[in-house]
C-alpha positions as CSV (number, residue, x, y, z in Angstrom):
1,M,-61.7,148.1,103.5
2,A,-61.4,149.5,99.9
3,A,-60.4,153.2,99.6
4,L,-62.4,155.2,97.6
5,Q,-60.8,158.8,96.6
6,G,-58.7,158.5,100.0
7,T,-61.6,157.5,102.3
8,K,-61.5,154.0,103.6
9,V,-64.8,152.3,102.9
10,S,-65.9,148.8,103.0
11,V,-66.7,146.4,99.7
12,G,-70.4,146.8,100.1
13,E,-70.1,150.7,100.4
14,E,-67.6,150.9,97.5
15,Q,-70.3,148.7,95.4
16,L,-73.2,151.3,96.6
17,V,-70.9,154.3,95.6
18,R,-70.1,153.2,92.3
19,A,-74.1,151.9,91.5
20,I,-74.8,155.9,92.4
21,D,-72.1,157.2,90.3
22,R,-73.4,155.2,87.4
23,A,-76.9,156.1,88.0
24,I,-75.5,159.6,88.4
25,K,-73.7,159.8,85.1
26,A,-76.7,158.6,83.4
27,L,-78.9,161.7,84.5
28,E,-76.2,164.2,83.9
29,G,-77.6,166.8,81.0
30,P,-76.0,168.8,78.5
31,S,-75.2,171.8,80.8
32,T,-75.0,170.3,84.1
33,M,-72.9,167.6,85.9
34,F,-73.1,166.0,89.0
35,E,-70.4,165.5,91.6
36,M,-70.3,162.9,94.6
37,Q,-68.7,163.5,98.0
38,M,-68.7,161.8,101.5
39,H,-68.8,164.3,104.2
40,E,-65.9,162.9,106.7
41,A,-67.6,163.7,110.0
42,T,-70.7,162.3,109.3
43,K,-70.3,159.8,106.9
44,T,-72.9,161.0,104.5
45,I,-72.6,160.9,100.9
46,M,-73.4,164.3,99.4
47,V,-74.4,164.8,95.9
48,K,-73.2,168.4,94.0
49,V,-75.5,169.6,90.7
50,I,-72.6,171.9,88.9
51,N,-73.2,174.0,85.8
52,K,-70.7,172.6,83.3
53,D,-70.2,175.9,81.6
54,T,-69.5,178.2,84.7
55,G,-68.8,175.7,87.4
56,E,-71.4,177.3,89.6
57,L,-73.0,175.1,92.4
58,I,-76.4,174.8,91.5
59,R,-77.8,172.6,93.9
60,E,-76.3,170.5,96.9
61,I,-78.1,167.6,98.5
62,P,-77.9,167.4,101.3
63,P,-76.2,170.9,102.1
64,E,-72.6,170.7,103.3
65,K,-73.7,173.5,105.6
66,T,-76.4,171.3,107.2
67,L,-74.0,168.0,107.4
68,D,-71.4,170.6,109.5
69,L,-74.0,171.6,111.8
70,V,-75.0,168.0,112.4
71,A,-71.3,167.2,113.1
72,K,-71.0,169.9,115.6
73,M,-73.8,169.0,117.5
74,M,-72.7,165.4,117.2
75,E,-69.6,166.5,118.6
76,F,-70.9,168.8,121.4
77,A,-73.0,165.9,122.3
78,G,-70.4,163.8,122.5
79,I,-68.7,166.4,124.7
80,L,-71.8,166.4,127.2
81,I,-71.8,162.8,127.4
82,D,-67.7,162.5,128.2
83,E,-68.2,165.2,130.9
84,R,-71.1,163.4,132.5
85,I,-69.3,160.3,133.1
């Protein structure tokens, strides 16, 4: 397992993340920058488009709030399954 910004990922996942990072850097414009993070609970990669001048979040794909909701639903489903067994 390799570590990428404190998160343990497989070598294949690390290569994928690096390829995506290169593609994102190629897409950045003069007034925007991209930031890539992994949502810890769902292990989903999030991309944020940020205004370079103000630091304002322009867009987030997928939205972190959505991933938080999915994580809570997964947790809730796990609780229900644990209680039935």
